[in-house]
VOPAGU-2260 file (C-alpha; in pm, 1 decimal, decimal comma):
REM VOPAGU-2260
SITE   aa  ch    i         X         Y         Z
SITE  MET   A    0    8929,2    7935,7    8637,5
SITE  LEU   A    1    8664,1    8139,0    8801,9
SITE  ILE   A    2    8739,8    8236,6    9162,7
SITE  LYS   A    3    9057,5    8394,3    9295,8
SITE  ARG   A    4    9212,7    8268,2    9615,9
SITE  LYS   A    5    9559,4    8284,2    9765,2
SITE  SER   A    6    9752,3    7964,9    9696,5
SITE  ILE   A    7    9924,3    7822,4   10002,4
SITE  GLU   A    8   10060,6    7480,4    9914,9
SITE  GLN   A    9   10272,2    7360,6    9624,3
SITE  ALA   A   10   10332,3    7016,0    9476,3
SITE  GLU   A   11   10610,7    6934,6    9237,2
SITE  SER   A   12   10520,7    6875,6    8873,8
SITE  SER   A   13   10665,9    6590,8    8671,1
SITE  ARG   A   14   10619,2    6470,3    8314,3
SITE  ARG   A   15   10750,8    6220,7    8068,9
SITE  PRO   A   16   11097,2    6330,1    7951,3
SITE  THR   A   17   11012,8    6271,0    7586,9
SITE  ARG   A   18   10764,1    6558,9    7571,7
SITE  LYS   A   19   10913,3    6798,3    7830,3
SITE  PRO   A   20   10610,5    7028,2    7840,0
SITE  LYS   A   21   10623,1    7324,3    8078,0
SITE  PHE   A   22   10353,0    7323,4    8343,4
SITE  ALA   A   23   10272,2    7573,9    8611,4
SITE  PRO   A   24   10310,1    7434,0    8963,4
SITE  VAL   A   25   10010,4    7256,9    9110,3
SITE  THR   A   26    9906,3    7441,7    9424,6
SITE  LEU   A   27    9632,0    7408,0    9684,7
SITE  SER   A   28    9437,5    7628,3    9923,0
SITE  GLU   A   29    9162,8    7563,3   10175,3
SITE  GLN   A   30    8887,9    7781,6   10315,6
SITE  ASP   A   31    8563,5    7708,2   10501,9
SITE  GLY   A   32    8593,3    7334,0   10453,8
SITE  VAL   A   33    8661,3    7353,8   10078,5
SITE  ARG   A   34    8990,5    7253,9    9915,5
SITE  TYR   A   35    9083,4    7439,9    9596,6
SITE  LEU   A   36    9314,9    7343,4    9312,0
SITE  HIS   A   37    9532,0    7611,4    9146,4
SITE  PHE   A   38    9807,3    7616,1    8888,0
SITE  GLY   A   39   10040,8    7852,1    9070,7
SITE  THR   A   40    9797,7    8145,7    9055,7
SITE  GLU   A   41    9490,0    8264,9    9242,6
SITE  TRP   A   42    9260,0    8124,5    8972,1
SITE  VAL   A   43    9065,0    7821,9    9090,5
SITE  GLN   A   44    9090,1    7515,2    8865,9
SITE  GLY   A   45    8864,5    7296,1    9078,4
SITE  ALA   A   46    8723,5    7252,2    9427,1
SITE  MET   A   47    8616,3    6982,5    9671,5
SITE  ARG   A   48    8416,5    7013,1    9991,2
SITE  ILE   A   49    8625,1    6794,7   10219,0
SITE  ARG   A   50    8324,3    6638,9   10393,7
SITE  LYS   A   51    8145,3    6575,0   10060,0
SITE  PRO   A   52    8428,7    6475,1    9824,4
SITE  ASP   A   53    8204,9    6347,7    9541,8
SITE  TRP   A   54    7976,7    6652,8    9529,0
SITE  PRO   A   55    8032,9    6914,0    9250,9
SITE  GLU   A   56    8099,2    7212,0    9476,4
SITE  LEU   A   57    8115,1    7486,7    9213,1
SITE  GLU   A   58    7804,2    7589,8    9022,3
SITE  TYR   A   59    7969,0    7572,2    8681,5
SITE  ALA   A   60    8069,6    7210,9    8754,5
SITE  GLN   A   61    7705,9    7135,6    8835,2
SITE  GLN   A   62    7603,8    7291,5    8503,7
SITE  MET   A   63    7852,3    7066,8    8325,3
SITE  MET   A   64    7611,9    6785,0    8418,4
SITE  ALA   A   65    7319,4    6945,6    8231,2
SITE  TRP   A   66    7343,4    6676,3    7964,1
SITE  MET   A   67    7155,5    6458,8    8215,5
SITE  LEU   A   68    6837,0    6632,6    8102,1
SITE  PHE   A   69    6872,1    6456,6    7765,7
SITE  ILE   A   70    7069,5    6138,8    7842,0
SITE  GLU   A   71    6951,5    5924,0    8132,5
SITE  SER   A   72    7173,8    5615,3    8102,7
SITE  PRO   A   73    7509,6    5694,9    7939,4
SITE  ARG   A   74    7740,1    5407,7    7857,4
SITE  VAL   A   75    8064,2    5602,5    7801,8
SITE  ILE   A   76    8154,0    5933,7    7968,0
SITE  VAL   A   77    8480,2    6119,0    7906,3
SITE  GLN   A   78    8630,5    6426,2    8071,1
SITE  LEU   A   79    8888,0    6627,8    7877,3
SITE  GLY   A   80    9085,8    6792,0    8155,4
SITE  LEU   A   81    9082,9    6635,0    8501,0
SITE  GLY   A   82    9087,6    6951,4    8714,6
SITE  ALA   A   83    9017,0    6850,8    9073,0
SITE  ALA   A   84    8848,4    6530,1    8945,6
SITE  THR   A   85    8505,5    6671,9    9032,7
SITE  LEU   A   86    8321,6    6551,7    8723,3
SITE  THR   A   87    8513,3    6224,9    8706,5
SITE  LYS   A   88    8423,1    6132,8    9064,2
SITE  PHE   A   89    8060,9    6237,1    9035,7
SITE  CYS   A   90    8001,7    6048,5    8710,4
SITE  TYR   A   91    8182,7    5741,2    8841,7
SITE  ARG   A   92    7959,8    5728,1    9151,7
SITE  GLN   A   93    7635,7    5837,5    8986,3
SITE  PHE   A   94    7641,5    5609,9    8681,0
SITE  PRO   A   95    7756,3    5263,5    8793,8
SITE  GLU   A   96    7679,0    5110,8    8454,5
SITE  ALA   A   97    7896,8    5358,1    8262,2
SITE  SER   A   98    8267,3    5365,5    8190,0
SITE  VAL   A   99    8432,3    5693,6    8288,2
SITE  THR   A  100    8758,9    5816,0    8136,4
SITE  ALA   A  101    8952,0    6130,8    8224,5
SITE  VAL   A  102    9215,6    6268,2    7987,1
SITE  GLU   A  103    9483,6    6482,5    8150,9
SITE  LEU   A  104    9818,9    6592,6    8012,8
SITE  ASN   A  105    9981,2    6694,9    8342,0
SITE  ALA   A  106   10095,7    6399,8    8553,3
SITE  ALA   A  107   10115,2    6621,1    8862,2
SITE  VAL   A  108    9742,7    6695,5    8837,0
SITE  ILE   A  109    9667,0    6323,4    8824,9
SITE  GLY   A  110    9885,3    6265,7    9129,6
SITE  ILE   A  111    9735,9    6547,6    9334,7
SITE  CYS   A  112    9382,0    6431,9    9252,9
SITE  ALA   A  113    9463,5    6087,0    9386,3
SITE  SER   A  114    9634,5    6215,2    9700,6
SITE  MET   A  115    9431,6    6527,3    9786,4
SITE  PHE   A  116    9100,3    6512,6    9599,4
SITE  LYS   A  117    8983,3    6154,3    9665,9
SITE  LEU   A  118    9009,5    6033,0    9306,1
SITE  PRO   A  119    8936,4    5657,6    9324,4
SITE  PRO   A  120    9191,4    5409,3    9189,3
SITE  GLU   A  121    9142,0    5291,0    8833,2
SITE  ASP   A  122    8932,7    4981,6    8777,6
SITE  GLU   A  123    8731,1    4820,4    8499,5
SITE  ARG   A  124    8506,7    5129,5    8478,6
SITE  LEU   A  125    8744,4    5414,8    8561,3
SITE  SER   A  126    9044,9    5516,5    8351,2
SITE  VAL   A  127    9273,6    5819,0    8381,4
SITE  LEU   A  128    9484,0    5873,6    8069,1
SITE  GLU   A  129    9795,9    6087,5    8079,3
SITE  MET   A  130    9776,0    6229,4    7729,0
SITE  ASP   A  131    9691,4    6533,7    7519,3
SITE  ALA   A  132    9317,3    6585,0    7468,9
SITE  MET   A  133    9384,9    6669,8    7104,8
SITE  ASP   A  134    9547,0    6330,9    7050,6
SITE  PHE   A  135    9255,5    6161,3    7222,6
SITE  VAL   A  136    8982,1    6316,6    7009,9
SITE  HIS   A  137    9176,5    6252,9    6687,7
SITE  ASP   A  138    9220,5    5883,3    6768,1
SITE  PRO   A  139    8987,0    5689,5    6534,8
SITE  ALA   A  140    8933,7    5432,7    6810,2
SITE  ASN   A  141    8735,5    5694,3    7003,2
SITE  HIS   A  142    8516,1    5808,3    6714,8
SITE  GLY   A  143    8146,2    5735,9    6752,2
SITE  ALA   A  144    8209,1    5571,4    7087,5
SITE  ILE   A  145    8126,5    5835,5    7350,7
SITE  ASP   A  146    7786,9    5938,4    7483,8
SITE  VAL   A  147    7904,9    6233,7    7690,5
SITE  LEU   A  148    8212,4    6455,2    7660,0
SITE  GLN   A  149    8289,2    6711,0    7931,9
SITE  CYS   A  150    8555,0    6959,5    7824,6
SITE  ASP   A  151    8730,1    7184,1    8078,7
SITE  LEU   A  152    9072,9    7266,9    7938,6
SITE  TYR   A  153    9241,2    7569,8    8094,6
SITE  ASP   A  154    9598,8    7664,6    8172,0
SITE  ALA   A  155    9726,5    7866,4    8469,7
SITE  THR   A  156    9621,1    8202,1    8323,1
SITE  ALA   A  157    9257,3    8087,4    8288,6
SITE  ARG   A  158    9205,6    8317,3    7990,9
SITE  GLY   A  159    9022,1    8065,4    7777,1
SITE  PRO   A  160    9027,3    7700,0    7673,3
SITE  VAL   A  161    9368,3    7588,4    7548,7
SITE  LEU   A  162    9204,1    7391,8    7265,6
SITE  ASP   A  163    8954,4    7607,4    7081,3
SITE  THR   A  164    8973,7    7556,2    6704,5
SITE  PRO   A  165    8694,1    7437,3    6474,3
SITE  GLU   A  166    8910,7    7133,1    6399,0
SITE  PHE   A  167    8926,9    7042,4    6768,2
SITE  TYR   A  168    8553,9    7073,9    6817,4
SITE  GLN   A  169    8486,6    6881,9    6496,5
SITE  ALA   A  170    8703,0    6599,3    6628,2
SITE  CYS   A  171    8507,5    6610,9    6954,6
SITE  ASN   A  172    8185,9    6578,8    6755,0
SITE  GLU   A  173    8326,7    6278,7    6570,7
SITE  CYS   A  174    8392,6    6109,2    6905,6
SITE  LEU   A  175    8026,8    6130,0    7003,6
SITE  ALA   A  176    7780,1    5850,8    6938,7
SITE  GLU   A  177    7442,7    5938,3    6787,2
SITE  GLY   A  178    7253,1    6154,8    7033,2
SITE  GLY   A  179    7575,9    6240,6    7215,2
SITE  ILE   A  180    7634,5    6569,2    7397,5
SITE  MET   A  181    7943,8    6768,5    7484,5
SITE  THR   A  182    7950,3    7023,9    7766,6
SITE  VAL   A  183    8222,3    7289,0    7761,4
SITE  ASN   A  184    8332,6    7535,0    8027,4
SITE  LEU   A  185    8387,1    7877,2    7869,1
SITE  PHE   A  186    8485,6    8214,7    8008,1
SITE  GLY   A  187    8215,3    8458,3    7900,7
SITE  ASP   A  188    8394,4    8779,0    7991,7
SITE  HIS   A  189    8685,6    8725,1    7753,9
SITE  PRO   A  190    8749,4    8743,4    7376,1
SITE  SER   A  191    8799,4    8365,0    7373,1
SITE  TYR   A  192    8426,4    8321,0    7431,9
SITE  ALA   A  193    8316,5    8441,0    7088,1
SITE  LYS   A  194    8594,3    8241,8    6919,9
SITE  ASN   A  195    8494,4    7919,5    7093,8
SITE  LEU   A  196    8125,1    7970,4    7037,5
SITE  LYS   A  197    8179,2    8026,2    6665,9
SITE  ALA   A  198    8395,6    7712,6    6643,1
SITE  MET   A  199    8142,7    7501,5    6831,4
SITE  LYS   A  200    7854,0    7619,9    6614,5
SITE  PHE   A  201    8060,8    7523,1    6311,3
SITE  ALA   A  202    8119,2    7172,2    6444,6
SITE  PHE   A  203    7789,2    7083,9    6615,4
SITE  GLU   A  204    7431,6    7073,9    6492,8
SITE  HIS   A  205    7304,0    7273,8    6791,2
SITE  VAL   A  206    7466,2    7471,2    7075,2
SITE  ILE   A  207    7299,1    7617,3    7384,6
SITE  CYS   A  208    7477,4    7835,5    7641,0
SITE  LEU   A  209    7351,2    7835,8    7998,2
SITE  PRO   A  210    7344,8    8159,0    8200,8
SITE  GLU   A  211    7678,4    8287,8    8328,3
SITE  VAL   A  212    7779,8    8192,3    8683,3
SITE  HIS   A  213    8060,6    8284,8    8922,6
SITE  GLU   A  214    8290,3    8546,8    8769,2
SITE  GLY   A  215    8226,0    8471,1    8405,4
SITE  ASN   A  216    8189,5    8096,8    8356,5
SITE  VAL   A  217    7948,4    7994,4    8080,9
SITE  VAL   A  218    7871,1    7627,7    8015,2
SITE  ALA   A  219    7782,6    7537,6    7657,5
SITE  LEU   A  220    7584,7    7228,2    7560,8
SITE  CYS   A  221    7690,6    7100,7    7218,5
SITE  PHE   A  222    7455,4    6849,7    7055,0
SITE  LYS   A  223    7560,1    6607,3    6786,4
SITE  ASN   A  224    7195,4    6595,0    6680,2
SITE  ARG   A  225    6946,6    6877,9    6727,3
SITE  PRO   A  226    6743,7    6797,3    7041,3
SITE  GLN   A  227    6370,6    6805,1    7092,4
SITE  LEU   A  228    6318,8    7087,0    7342,4
SITE  ASP   A  229    5996,3    6978,1    7506,4
SITE  LYS   A  230    5964,0    7200,2    7812,7
SITE  GLU   A  231    5717,7    6973,4    7991,6
SITE  ALA   A  232    5935,9    6664,7    7939,0
SITE  LEU   A  233    6254,9    6845,5    8040,7
SITE  THR   A  234    6087,4    6985,6    8351,1
SITE  ALA   A  235    5976,8    6636,0    8451,3
SITE  ARG   A  236    6326,3    6501,5    8389,3
SITE  ALA   A  237    6474,0    6788,7    8594,3
SITE  ALA   A  238    6252,9    6692,0    8887,4
SITE  GLN   A  239    6390,9    6337,1    8867,7
SITE  ILE   A  240    6747,5    6468,0    8867,1
SITE  VAL   A  241    6683,0    6692,7    9168,0
SITE  ALA   A  242    6525,7    6404,7    9360,7
SITE  GLY   A  243    6806,9    6163,9    9273,6
SITE  THR   A  244    7113,0    6385,5    9295,3
SITE  LYS   A  245    7018,2    6724,8    9448,1
SITE  LEU   A  246    7170,7    6895,6    9144,0
SITE  PRO   A  247    6983,6    7219,8    9054,8
SITE  ALA   A  248    6844,0    7081,1    8730,6
SITE  LYS   A  249    6533,5    7300,1    8729,4
SITE  THR   A  250    6754,6    7606,1    8678,6
SITE  TRP   A  251    6913,6    7433,6    8377,6
SITE  VAL   A  252    6574,4    7403,2    8211,0
SITE  LYS   A  253    6505,4    7771,9    8271,7
SITE  GLY   A  254    6846,1    7858,0    8129,3
SITE  ILE   A  255    6794,7    7644,1    7819,5
SITE  PHE   A  256    6464,1    7808,6    7730,6
SITE  ALA   A  257    6596,4    8153,4    7812,7
SITE  ALA   A  258    6885,8    8100,8    7570,7
SITE  ASP   A  259    6729,9    7900,3    7288,3
């Protein structure tokens, strides 16, 4: 949803016959050792460095992990939208005590992640659900149960999140446990940005947007409970994250205090 590249490889899309949704074809491209996921257009929906399959290659994907500044040991992590499985893989490897669930409507995306993007097989900690994210967040069984939600829901046109109403974001909030955080990938250079930001501020107690990266991506941190923004403590936590993961967490702290 942020970088344009020429798509060169296509995989067939399949879905349950009962729903018969229309999906753009899942396509791939590769350049300089990086494999890119597309939905039949030049817009990138995810990326994987082939020699480092669990590393979040794109900067916005790294920013989607900024919740780590506030939550050190999550128990339940959920991704809404699988993409190239970047966040799912990283969270699964990085937090061995947590359960990780990805929610993806398009069966072809799930298949291509398993075959081309090194998505591990499901086990007692990893689940990949073929379902609508809206249905997931409205399921009472998920309410109050999730520490971290990571929302990256785009279609082939990449013009804005496909779920963007106050009701959707309110349901996301209801899924979070106390102290929970949701990160959302937005497209800053588009009218959808203001609409989503307004809806998120309606649903969450506090929202912080990190600085724009790539060609317009803005990651928003949505807090169920207003956080304590202690710069010294967050800087110390960022240093731990950098040492443990090599993620650029110090820039997240700068972005938080520049925005808040």
